[in-house]
Structure formats: C-alpha cells, structure tokens
All heavy atoms as TSV, in Angstrom:
chain	resi	resn	atom	element	x	y	z
A	1	MET	N	N	91.285	100.118	118.012
A	1	MET	CA	C	90.862	98.798	117.705
A	1	MET	C	C	91.300	98.513	116.261
A	1	MET	O	O	90.993	99.225	115.379
A	1	MET	CB	C	89.368	98.704	117.838
A	1	MET	CG	C	88.816	97.427	117.644
A	1	MET	SD	S	87.111	97.423	118.098
A	1	MET	CE	C	86.429	96.409	116.826
A	2	PRO	N	N	92.034	97.338	116.087
A	2	PRO	CA	C	92.432	97.018	114.744
A	2	PRO	C	C	91.326	96.615	113.814
A	2	PRO	O	O	90.263	96.111	114.277
A	2	PRO	CB	C	93.425	95.856	114.963
A	2	PRO	CG	C	93.058	95.329	116.298
A	2	PRO	CD	C	92.511	96.413	117.068
A	3	ALA	N	N	91.427	96.933	112.585
A	3	ALA	CA	C	90.427	96.502	111.638
A	3	ALA	C	C	90.596	95.000	111.248
A	3	ALA	O	O	91.609	94.495	111.094
A	3	ALA	CB	C	90.648	97.395	110.363
A	4	TYR	N	N	89.436	94.393	111.106
A	4	TYR	CA	C	89.350	93.011	110.725
A	4	TYR	C	C	89.380	93.001	109.210
A	4	TYR	O	O	88.532	93.582	108.484
A	4	TYR	CB	C	88.077	92.334	111.245
A	4	TYR	CG	C	87.899	91.009	110.686
A	4	TYR	CD1	C	88.639	89.900	111.090
A	4	TYR	CD2	C	86.921	90.676	109.749
A	4	TYR	CE1	C	88.494	88.631	110.572
A	4	TYR	CE2	C	86.720	89.394	109.199
A	4	TYR	CZ	C	87.541	88.393	109.633
A	4	TYR	OH	O	87.415	87.116	109.158
A	5	ARG	N	N	90.288	92.373	108.572
A	5	ARG	CA	C	90.439	92.340	107.112
A	5	ARG	C	C	90.225	90.848	106.662
A	5	ARG	O	O	90.915	89.947	107.188
A	5	ARG	CB	C	91.831	92.812	106.747
A	5	ARG	CG	C	92.001	94.275	107.036
A	5	ARG	CD	C	93.167	94.739	106.304
A	5	ARG	NE	N	93.237	96.161	106.526
A	5	ARG	CZ	C	94.338	96.904	106.932
A	5	ARG	NH1	N	95.380	96.217	107.305
A	5	ARG	NH2	N	94.284	98.169	107.173
A	6	ARG	N	N	89.360	90.693	105.790
A	6	ARG	CA	C	89.040	89.448	105.184
A	6	ARG	C	C	89.727	89.402	103.808
A	6	ARG	O	O	89.261	90.096	102.862
A	6	ARG	CB	C	87.576	89.143	105.018
A	6	ARG	CG	C	87.247	87.822	104.541
A	6	ARG	CD	C	85.749	87.661	104.509
A	6	ARG	NE	N	85.462	86.239	104.170
A	6	ARG	CZ	C	84.472	85.608	104.586
A	6	ARG	NH1	N	83.422	86.251	105.281
A	6	ARG	NH2	N	84.222	84.400	104.232
A	7	PHE	N	N	90.772	88.663	103.691
A	7	PHE	CA	C	91.521	88.632	102.468
A	7	PHE	C	C	90.852	87.707	101.466
A	7	PHE	O	O	90.405	86.627	101.783
A	7	PHE	CB	C	93.019	88.180	102.685
A	7	PHE	CG	C	93.718	89.181	103.543
A	7	PHE	CD1	C	93.968	89.015	104.871
A	7	PHE	CD2	C	94.171	90.391	102.992
A	7	PHE	CE1	C	94.700	89.863	105.678
A	7	PHE	CE2	C	94.828	91.294	103.811
A	7	PHE	CZ	C	95.076	91.038	105.028
A	8	ARG	N	N	91.019	88.097	100.213
A	8	ARG	CA	C	90.467	87.208	99.054
A	8	ARG	C	C	91.433	87.272	97.989
A	8	ARG	O	O	92.338	88.092	97.937
A	8	ARG	CB	C	89.043	87.754	98.613
A	8	ARG	CG	C	89.139	89.193	98.184
A	8	ARG	CD	C	87.671	89.675	97.810
A	8	ARG	NE	N	87.631	91.066	97.708
A	8	ARG	CZ	C	88.053	91.809	96.766
A	8	ARG	NH1	N	88.679	91.237	95.745
A	8	ARG	NH2	N	87.998	93.148	96.725
A	9	ASP	N	N	91.296	86.335	97.093
A	9	ASP	CA	C	92.142	86.235	95.833
A	9	ASP	C	C	93.643	86.189	96.292
A	9	ASP	O	O	94.482	86.944	95.819
A	9	ASP	CB	C	91.876	87.373	94.896
A	9	ASP	CG	C	92.393	87.093	93.559
A	9	ASP	OD1	O	92.708	85.919	93.233
A	9	ASP	OD2	O	92.559	88.010	92.766
A	10	VAL	N	N	93.995	85.353	97.292
A	10	VAL	CA	C	95.280	85.193	97.806
A	10	VAL	C	C	96.169	84.391	96.780
A	10	VAL	O	O	95.738	83.327	96.291
A	10	VAL	CB	C	95.323	84.576	99.165
A	10	VAL	CG1	C	96.765	84.381	99.700
A	10	VAL	CG2	C	94.403	85.289	100.127
A	11	GLN	N	N	97.313	84.975	96.496
A	11	GLN	CA	C	98.270	84.300	95.512
A	11	GLN	C	C	99.660	84.383	96.187
A	11	GLN	O	O	100.018	85.368	96.714
A	11	GLN	CB	C	98.192	85.024	94.211
A	11	GLN	CG	C	99.134	84.517	93.168
A	11	GLN	CD	C	99.111	85.428	91.899
A	11	GLN	OE1	O	98.519	86.525	91.911
A	11	GLN	NE2	N	99.684	84.852	90.901
A	12	LYS	N	N	100.462	83.366	95.934
A	12	LYS	CA	C	101.797	83.315	96.504
A	12	LYS	C	C	102.836	83.363	95.376
A	12	LYS	O	O	102.715	82.599	94.421
A	12	LYS	CB	C	102.077	82.090	97.314
A	12	LYS	CG	C	103.319	82.163	98.146
A	12	LYS	CD	C	103.334	81.127	99.329
A	12	LYS	CE	C	104.498	81.443	100.130
A	12	LYS	NZ	N	104.521	80.644	101.301
A	13	ILE	N	N	103.681	84.393	95.444
A	13	ILE	CA	C	104.724	84.542	94.388
A	13	ILE	C	C	106.024	84.428	95.105
A	13	ILE	O	O	106.410	85.418	95.804
A	13	ILE	CB	C	104.570	85.941	93.691
A	13	ILE	CG1	C	103.279	86.005	92.945
A	13	ILE	CG2	C	105.743	86.175	92.655
A	13	ILE	CD1	C	102.879	87.364	92.373
A	14	GLY	N	N	106.671	83.335	95.045
A	14	GLY	CA	C	107.908	83.072	95.876
A	14	GLY	C	C	107.532	83.154	97.345
A	14	GLY	O	O	106.540	82.498	97.658
A	15	PRO	N	N	108.286	83.861	98.152
A	15	PRO	CA	C	107.939	83.828	99.616
A	15	PRO	C	C	106.870	84.969	99.936
A	15	PRO	O	O	106.480	85.150	101.039
A	15	PRO	CB	C	109.287	84.207	100.274
A	15	PRO	CG	C	109.946	85.032	99.262
A	15	PRO	CD	C	109.564	84.441	97.936
A	16	VAL	N	N	106.418	85.695	98.864
A	16	VAL	CA	C	105.545	86.868	99.136
A	16	VAL	C	C	104.121	86.438	98.778
A	16	VAL	O	O	103.803	85.830	97.722
A	16	VAL	CB	C	105.935	88.030	98.236
A	16	VAL	CG1	C	105.051	89.222	98.466
A	16	VAL	CG2	C	107.335	88.450	98.559
A	17	GLN	N	N	103.157	86.813	99.644
A	17	GLN	CA	C	101.774	86.552	99.403
A	17	GLN	C	C	101.148	87.858	99.004
A	17	GLN	O	O	101.334	88.863	99.585
A	17	GLN	CB	C	101.051	86.035	100.638
A	17	GLN	CG	C	101.246	84.598	100.919
A	17	GLN	CD	C	100.421	84.021	102.050
A	17	GLN	OE1	O	99.908	84.787	102.883
A	17	GLN	NE2	N	100.180	82.750	102.035
A	18	VAL	N	N	100.261	87.833	97.951
A	18	VAL	CA	C	99.529	88.978	97.482
A	18	VAL	C	C	98.037	88.629	97.695
A	18	VAL	O	O	97.586	87.562	97.319
A	18	VAL	CB	C	99.826	89.174	95.934
A	18	VAL	CG1	C	99.008	90.356	95.388
A	18	VAL	CG2	C	101.316	89.408	95.722
A	19	ALA	N	N	97.370	89.644	98.166
A	19	ALA	CA	C	95.887	89.465	98.463
A	19	ALA	C	C	95.131	90.764	98.365
A	19	ALA	O	O	95.716	91.861	98.328
A	19	ALA	CB	C	95.752	88.961	99.935
A	20	SER	N	N	93.815	90.616	98.230
A	20	SER	CA	C	92.992	91.754	98.036
A	20	SER	C	C	92.031	91.799	99.231
A	20	SER	O	O	91.739	90.742	99.835
A	20	SER	CB	C	92.142	91.660	96.721
A	20	SER	OG	O	92.997	91.578	95.699
A	21	PHE	N	N	91.547	93.042	99.563
A	21	PHE	CA	C	90.611	93.205	100.694
A	21	PHE	C	C	89.948	94.524	100.542
A	21	PHE	O	O	90.360	95.415	99.819
A	21	PHE	CB	C	91.310	93.102	102.044
A	21	PHE	CG	C	92.327	94.214	102.248
A	21	PHE	CD1	C	91.915	95.350	103.036
A	21	PHE	CD2	C	93.679	94.070	101.898
A	21	PHE	CE1	C	92.851	96.319	103.276
A	21	PHE	CE2	C	94.527	95.170	102.112
A	21	PHE	CZ	C	94.140	96.284	102.767
A	22	HIS	N	N	88.844	94.736	101.282
A	22	HIS	CA	C	88.147	95.978	101.368
A	22	HIS	C	C	88.609	96.682	102.636
A	22	HIS	O	O	88.637	96.083	103.705
A	22	HIS	CB	C	86.619	95.721	101.466
A	22	HIS	CG	C	86.069	95.179	100.250
A	22	HIS	ND1	N	85.943	95.772	99.135
A	22	HIS	CD2	C	85.512	93.973	100.061
A	22	HIS	CE1	C	85.402	95.065	98.191
A	22	HIS	NE2	N	85.147	93.855	98.765
A	23	ASP	N	N	88.962	97.972	102.456
A	23	ASP	CA	C	89.407	98.770	103.668
A	23	ASP	C	C	88.139	99.254	104.355
A	23	ASP	O	O	87.048	98.954	104.030
A	23	ASP	CB	C	90.343	99.948	103.281
A	23	ASP	CG	C	89.654	100.923	102.441
A	23	ASP	OD1	O	88.493	100.804	102.133
A	23	ASP	OD2	O	90.387	101.943	102.157
A	24	GLY	N	N	88.319	99.967	105.419
A	24	GLY	CA	C	87.240	100.466	106.237
A	24	GLY	C	C	86.277	101.409	105.455
A	24	GLY	O	O	85.136	101.683	105.946
A	25	ARG	N	N	86.736	101.882	104.385
A	25	ARG	CA	C	85.889	102.869	103.567
A	25	ARG	C	C	85.281	102.271	102.390
A	25	ARG	O	O	84.714	102.905	101.531
A	25	ARG	CB	C	86.729	104.114	103.169
A	25	ARG	CG	C	87.257	104.781	104.410
A	25	ARG	CD	C	88.080	106.023	103.883
A	25	ARG	NE	N	88.645	106.646	105.151
A	25	ARG	CZ	C	88.844	107.894	105.244
A	25	ARG	NH1	N	88.512	108.687	104.201
A	25	ARG	NH2	N	89.241	108.469	106.333
A	26	GLY	N	N	85.373	100.884	102.303
A	26	GLY	CA	C	84.694	100.158	101.180
A	26	GLY	C	C	85.463	100.101	99.927
A	26	GLY	O	O	84.982	99.683	98.897
A	27	ARG	N	N	86.736	100.587	99.917
A	27	ARG	CA	C	87.523	100.570	98.729
A	27	ARG	C	C	88.277	99.260	98.607
A	27	ARG	O	O	88.609	98.676	99.632
A	27	ARG	CB	C	88.571	101.696	98.698
A	27	ARG	CG	C	87.967	103.088	98.694
A	27	ARG	CD	C	89.033	104.091	98.899
A	27	ARG	NE	N	89.682	103.982	100.219
A	27	ARG	CZ	C	90.379	104.974	100.772
A	27	ARG	NH1	N	90.615	106.064	100.132
A	27	ARG	NH2	N	90.947	104.720	101.943
A	28	ASP	N	N	88.545	98.849	97.379
A	28	ASP	CA	C	89.415	97.655	97.166
A	28	ASP	C	C	90.800	98.038	97.369
A	28	ASP	O	O	91.330	99.025	96.861
A	28	ASP	CB	C	89.275	97.118	95.734
A	28	ASP	CG	C	88.064	96.143	95.623
A	28	ASP	OD1	O	87.601	95.616	96.655
A	28	ASP	OD2	O	87.589	95.985	94.473
A	29	ARG	N	N	91.493	97.272	98.204
A	29	ARG	CA	C	92.960	97.518	98.447
A	29	ARG	C	C	93.657	96.179	98.157
A	29	ARG	O	O	93.073	95.152	98.311
A	29	ARG	CB	C	93.231	97.946	99.903
A	29	ARG	CG	C	92.506	99.315	100.269
A	29	ARG	CD	C	93.092	100.447	99.555
A	29	ARG	NE	N	94.411	100.709	100.181
A	29	ARG	CZ	C	95.315	101.533	99.727
A	29	ARG	NH1	N	95.010	102.291	98.617
A	29	ARG	NH2	N	96.490	101.698	100.291
A	30	HIS	N	N	94.968	96.279	97.935
A	30	HIS	CA	C	95.782	95.078	97.615
A	30	HIS	C	C	97.093	95.136	98.425
A	30	HIS	O	O	97.616	96.269	98.584
A	30	HIS	CB	C	96.089	95.073	96.128
A	30	HIS	CG	C	94.818	95.288	95.297
A	30	HIS	ND1	N	94.010	94.175	95.056
A	30	HIS	CD2	C	94.309	96.367	94.756
A	30	HIS	CE1	C	92.999	94.682	94.358
A	30	HIS	NE2	N	93.098	95.930	94.144
A	31	THR	N	N	97.543	93.995	98.962
A	31	THR	CA	C	98.604	93.998	99.770
A	31	THR	C	C	99.645	92.921	99.314
A	31	THR	O	O	99.229	91.956	98.712
A	31	THR	CB	C	98.247	93.754	101.303
A	31	THR	OG1	O	99.405	93.954	102.115
A	31	THR	CG2	C	97.621	92.410	101.436
A	32	ALA	N	N	100.907	93.101	99.577
A	32	ALA	CA	C	101.962	92.142	99.349
A	32	ALA	C	C	102.710	92.050	100.700
A	32	ALA	O	O	103.216	93.052	101.209
A	32	ALA	CB	C	102.901	92.582	98.210
A	33	ALA	N	N	102.963	90.835	101.146
A	33	ALA	CA	C	103.610	90.640	102.427
A	33	ALA	C	C	104.528	89.397	102.311
A	33	ALA	O	O	104.106	88.386	101.817
A	33	ALA	CB	C	102.634	90.379	103.561
A	34	CYS	N	N	105.744	89.509	102.771
A	34	CYS	CA	C	106.695	88.445	102.693
A	34	CYS	C	C	106.509	87.491	103.902
A	34	CYS	O	O	106.347	87.952	105.081
A	34	CYS	CB	C	108.133	88.964	102.665
A	34	CYS	SG	S	109.375	87.697	102.410
A	35	THR	N	N	106.463	86.201	103.622
A	35	THR	CA	C	106.317	85.264	104.653
A	35	THR	C	C	107.560	84.621	105.270
A	35	THR	O	O	107.519	83.752	106.124
A	35	THR	CB	C	105.382	84.112	104.188
A	35	THR	OG1	O	105.944	83.495	103.101
A	35	THR	CG2	C	103.926	84.691	103.846
A	36	ALA	N	N	108.706	85.108	104.698
A	36	ALA	CA	C	109.988	84.519	105.187
A	36	ALA	C	C	110.292	84.930	106.642
A	36	ALA	O	O	109.950	86.062	106.990
A	36	ALA	CB	C	111.144	84.972	104.300
A	37	PRO	N	N	110.831	84.141	107.454
A	37	PRO	CA	C	111.115	84.438	108.879
A	37	PRO	C	C	112.181	85.646	108.874
A	37	PRO	O	O	113.146	85.632	108.139
A	37	PRO	CB	C	111.762	83.199	109.478
A	37	PRO	CG	C	111.604	82.068	108.461
A	37	PRO	CD	C	111.241	82.694	107.167
A	38	GLY	N	N	111.904	86.640	109.678
A	38	GLY	CA	C	112.793	87.699	109.854
A	38	GLY	C	C	112.680	88.879	108.822
A	38	GLY	O	O	113.366	89.830	108.866
A	39	CYS	N	N	111.818	88.638	107.813
A	39	CYS	CA	C	111.646	89.699	106.805
A	39	CYS	C	C	110.376	90.483	107.142
A	39	CYS	O	O	109.274	89.979	107.334
A	39	CYS	CB	C	111.399	89.086	105.441
A	39	CYS	SG	S	111.365	90.315	104.127
A	40	ASP	N	N	110.516	91.795	107.227
A	40	ASP	CA	C	109.400	92.702	107.643
A	40	ASP	C	C	108.683	93.325	106.407
A	40	ASP	O	O	108.009	94.379	106.584
A	40	ASP	CB	C	109.915	93.814	108.564
A	40	ASP	CG	C	110.406	93.261	109.954
A	40	ASP	OD1	O	109.984	92.168	110.295
A	40	ASP	OD2	O	111.201	93.890	110.547
A	41	PHE	N	N	108.969	92.851	105.214
A	41	PHE	CA	C	108.275	93.534	104.044
A	41	PHE	C	C	106.788	93.265	103.974
A	41	PHE	O	O	106.261	92.187	103.990
A	41	PHE	CB	C	108.943	92.908	102.747
A	41	PHE	CG	C	108.297	93.314	101.493
A	41	PHE	CD1	C	108.560	94.542	101.055
A	41	PHE	CD2	C	107.481	92.505	100.829
A	41	PHE	CE1	C	107.975	95.007	99.838
A	41	PHE	CE2	C	106.843	92.836	99.567
A	41	PHE	CZ	C	107.142	94.127	99.160
A	42	SER	N	N	106.084	94.409	103.953
A	42	SER	CA	C	104.630	94.367	103.650
A	42	SER	C	C	104.211	95.702	103.189
A	42	SER	O	O	104.639	96.715	103.711
A	42	SER	CB	C	103.838	93.972	104.888
A	42	SER	OG	O	103.837	94.974	105.862
A	43	THR	N	N	103.461	95.769	102.158
A	43	THR	CA	C	103.011	97.054	101.544
A	43	THR	C	C	101.548	96.972	101.129
A	43	THR	O	O	101.047	95.889	100.845
A	43	THR	CB	C	103.865	97.428	100.259
A	43	THR	OG1	O	103.816	96.388	99.402
A	43	THR	CG2	C	105.282	97.686	100.696
A	44	GLU	N	N	100.935	98.072	100.938
A	44	GLU	CA	C	99.579	98.163	100.551
A	44	GLU	C	C	99.486	99.071	99.289
A	44	GLU	O	O	100.061	100.098	99.239
A	44	GLU	CB	C	98.755	98.793	101.667
A	44	GLU	CG	C	97.311	98.455	101.699
A	44	GLU	CD	C	96.600	98.929	102.961
A	44	GLU	OE1	O	96.842	98.284	104.055
A	44	GLU	OE2	O	95.848	99.931	102.900
A	45	TYR	N	N	98.589	98.695	98.332
A	45	TYR	CA	C	98.543	99.367	97.071
A	45	TYR	C	C	97.107	99.599	96.617
A	45	TYR	O	O	96.159	98.896	97.098
A	45	TYR	CB	C	99.277	98.563	95.942
A	45	TYR	CG	C	100.693	98.438	96.200
A	45	TYR	CD1	C	101.262	97.262	96.784
A	45	TYR	CD2	C	101.598	99.450	95.804
A	45	TYR	CE1	C	102.565	97.110	96.912
A	45	TYR	CE2	C	102.929	99.353	96.049
A	45	TYR	CZ	C	103.472	98.133	96.576
A	45	TYR	OH	O	104.802	98.022	96.805
A	46	ASP	N	N	96.838	100.494	95.717
A	46	ASP	CA	C	95.536	100.832	95.192
A	46	ASP	C	C	95.163	99.872	94.125
A	46	ASP	O	O	93.954	99.592	93.872
A	46	ASP	CB	C	95.461	102.235	94.614
A	46	ASP	CG	C	95.549	103.263	95.692
A	46	ASP	OD1	O	95.039	102.966	96.833
A	46	ASP	OD2	O	96.034	104.312	95.342
A	47	ASN	N	N	96.142	99.267	93.417
A	47	ASN	CA	C	95.777	98.258	92.353
A	47	ASN	C	C	96.555	96.969	92.476
A	47	ASN	O	O	97.678	96.921	93.068
A	47	ASN	CB	C	95.990	98.861	90.962
A	47	ASN	CG	C	97.383	99.377	90.702
A	47	ASN	OD1	O	98.321	99.010	91.335
A	47	ASN	ND2	N	97.499	100.293	89.751
A	48	ARG	N	N	96.024	95.965	91.925
A	48	ARG	CA	C	96.589	94.567	92.062
A	48	ARG	C	C	97.864	94.413	91.332
A	48	ARG	O	O	98.777	93.796	91.877
A	48	ARG	CB	C	95.527	93.619	91.524
A	48	ARG	CG	C	95.998	92.131	91.596
A	48	ARG	CD	C	95.821	91.571	92.924
A	48	ARG	NE	N	96.334	90.187	92.952
A	48	ARG	CZ	C	95.894	89.357	93.798
A	48	ARG	NH1	N	95.070	89.601	94.743
A	48	ARG	NH2	N	96.392	88.117	93.798
A	49	SER	N	N	98.046	95.075	90.206
A	49	SER	CA	C	99.246	94.909	89.433
A	49	SER	C	C	100.488	95.455	90.151
A	49	SER	O	O	101.531	94.883	90.047
A	49	SER	CB	C	99.070	95.530	88.036
A	49	SER	OG	O	98.809	96.933	88.166
A	50	ALA	N	N	100.308	96.534	90.842
A	50	ALA	CA	C	101.471	97.120	91.647
A	50	ALA	C	C	101.796	96.094	92.753
A	50	ALA	O	O	103.070	95.981	93.035
A	50	ALA	CB	C	101.003	98.511	92.286
A	51	ALA	N	N	100.880	95.461	93.428
A	51	ALA	CA	C	101.129	94.578	94.501
A	51	ALA	C	C	101.910	93.313	93.946
A	51	ALA	O	O	102.856	92.841	94.476
A	51	ALA	CB	C	99.910	94.108	95.238
A	52	GLU	N	N	101.487	92.863	92.747
A	52	GLU	CA	C	102.115	91.733	92.118
A	52	GLU	C	C	103.534	92.081	91.617
A	52	GLU	O	O	104.470	91.291	91.804
A	52	GLU	CB	C	101.314	91.157	91.012
A	52	GLU	CG	C	99.963	90.521	91.480
A	52	GLU	CD	C	99.181	89.988	90.330
A	52	GLU	OE1	O	99.645	90.071	89.111
A	52	GLU	OE2	O	98.110	89.430	90.641
A	53	LEU	N	N	103.736	93.232	91.199
A	53	LEU	CA	C	105.070	93.678	90.814
A	53	LEU	C	C	105.961	93.820	92.010
A	53	LEU	O	O	107.167	93.371	91.932
A	53	LEU	CB	C	105.015	95.008	90.047
A	53	LEU	CG	C	106.322	95.641	89.579
A	53	LEU	CD1	C	106.969	94.697	88.580
A	53	LEU	CD2	C	106.132	97.068	89.046
A	54	ALA	N	N	105.530	94.291	93.083
A	54	ALA	CA	C	106.316	94.378	94.307
A	54	ALA	C	C	106.695	92.993	94.746
A	54	ALA	O	O	107.781	92.768	95.230
A	54	ALA	CB	C	105.527	95.125	95.402
A	55	ALA	N	N	105.795	92.009	94.620
A	55	ALA	CA	C	106.033	90.617	95.020
A	55	ALA	C	C	107.093	90.032	94.170
A	55	ALA	O	O	108.015	89.296	94.637
A	55	ALA	CB	C	104.789	89.836	94.946
A	56	ARG	N	N	107.018	90.275	92.837
A	56	ARG	CA	C	108.033	89.741	91.908
A	56	ARG	C	C	109.371	90.287	92.081
A	56	ARG	O	O	110.415	89.586	91.852
A	56	ARG	CB	C	107.580	89.883	90.469
A	56	ARG	CG	C	106.433	89.010	90.032
A	56	ARG	CD	C	106.184	89.111	88.580
A	56	ARG	NE	N	104.829	88.522	88.257
A	56	ARG	CZ	C	103.755	89.162	88.178
A	56	ARG	NH1	N	103.713	90.490	88.303
A	56	ARG	NH2	N	102.552	88.502	87.949
A	57	THR	N	N	109.536	91.580	92.433
A	57	THR	CA	C	110.781	92.181	92.572
A	57	THR	C	C	111.401	92.227	93.921
A	57	THR	O	O	112.536	92.666	94.172
A	57	THR	CB	C	110.719	93.646	92.042
A	57	THR	OG1	O	109.742	94.378	92.783
A	57	THR	CG2	C	110.307	93.624	90.529
A	58	HIS	N	N	110.645	91.736	94.907
A	58	HIS	CA	C	111.111	91.672	96.365
A	58	HIS	C	C	112.309	90.779	96.507
A	58	HIS	O	O	112.263	89.660	96.011
A	58	HIS	CB	C	110.014	91.340	97.263
A	58	HIS	CG	C	110.473	91.099	98.647
A	58	HIS	ND1	N	110.929	92.147	99.489
A	58	HIS	CD2	C	110.523	90.027	99.472
A	58	HIS	CE1	C	111.271	91.620	100.617
A	58	HIS	NE2	N	111.038	90.319	100.642
A	59	ARG	N	N	113.281	91.266	97.244
A	59	ARG	CA	C	114.421	90.382	97.602
A	59	ARG	C	C	114.635	90.477	99.124
A	59	ARG	O	O	114.741	91.569	99.590
A	59	ARG	CB	C	115.699	90.824	96.966
A	59	ARG	CG	C	115.701	90.812	95.388
A	59	ARG	CD	C	115.721	89.411	94.922
A	59	ARG	NE	N	115.541	89.337	93.460
A	59	ARG	CZ	C	114.497	88.950	92.862
A	59	ARG	NH1	N	113.397	88.603	93.537
A	59	ARG	NH2	N	114.409	88.880	91.563
A	60	CYS	N	N	114.575	89.329	99.735
A	60	CYS	CA	C	114.688	89.272	101.219
A	60	CYS	C	C	116.121	89.704	101.568
A	60	CYS	O	O	117.075	89.298	100.892
A	60	CYS	CB	C	114.442	87.913	101.780
A	60	CYS	SG	S	112.678	87.521	101.698
A	61	PRO	N	N	116.311	90.354	102.619
A	61	PRO	CA	C	117.668	90.815	103.048
A	61	PRO	C	C	118.518	89.679	103.593
A	61	PRO	O	O	119.744	89.813	103.688
A	61	PRO	CB	C	117.387	91.935	104.097
A	61	PRO	CG	C	116.011	91.619	104.635
A	61	PRO	CD	C	115.274	90.959	103.533
A	62	ALA	N	N	117.872	88.621	104.027
A	62	ALA	CA	C	118.604	87.477	104.643
A	62	ALA	C	C	119.297	86.611	103.539
A	62	ALA	O	O	119.009	86.471	102.478
A	62	ALA	CB	C	117.654	86.616	105.425
C-alpha cells in the first residue's frame, strides 16, 4: 500500500518543485521533482538545502 504524503512548503524553482513532508517514521524529508513532460527526475533528501540545490542544478534531457 503506498504511503499518503502531505506536502508542505512547496516551492517551484524553474520546472522543478521542491517540497517537505513527514515520512512513515515521523522524520522530515524533502523532495525535488521535475514537472516537465517526459522528465523522470525526482529525488528525496534529508535536508531542504540539498533538495533546493538539486532543483537549481537540474537540467532536463529534452
């Protein structure tokens, strides 16, 4: 069964959205995901600054 994630503090940097959420163990996690069509980029990090850095340096392959 997939986990229900409620995202908070959502920010868009170019085509990439950065958001924070609580994982199943109650820890704060941060994710960066590209919203461009055909791009499969999405990553999860322990801290917000790493997710924002990934969003700023991401280049879509298209």
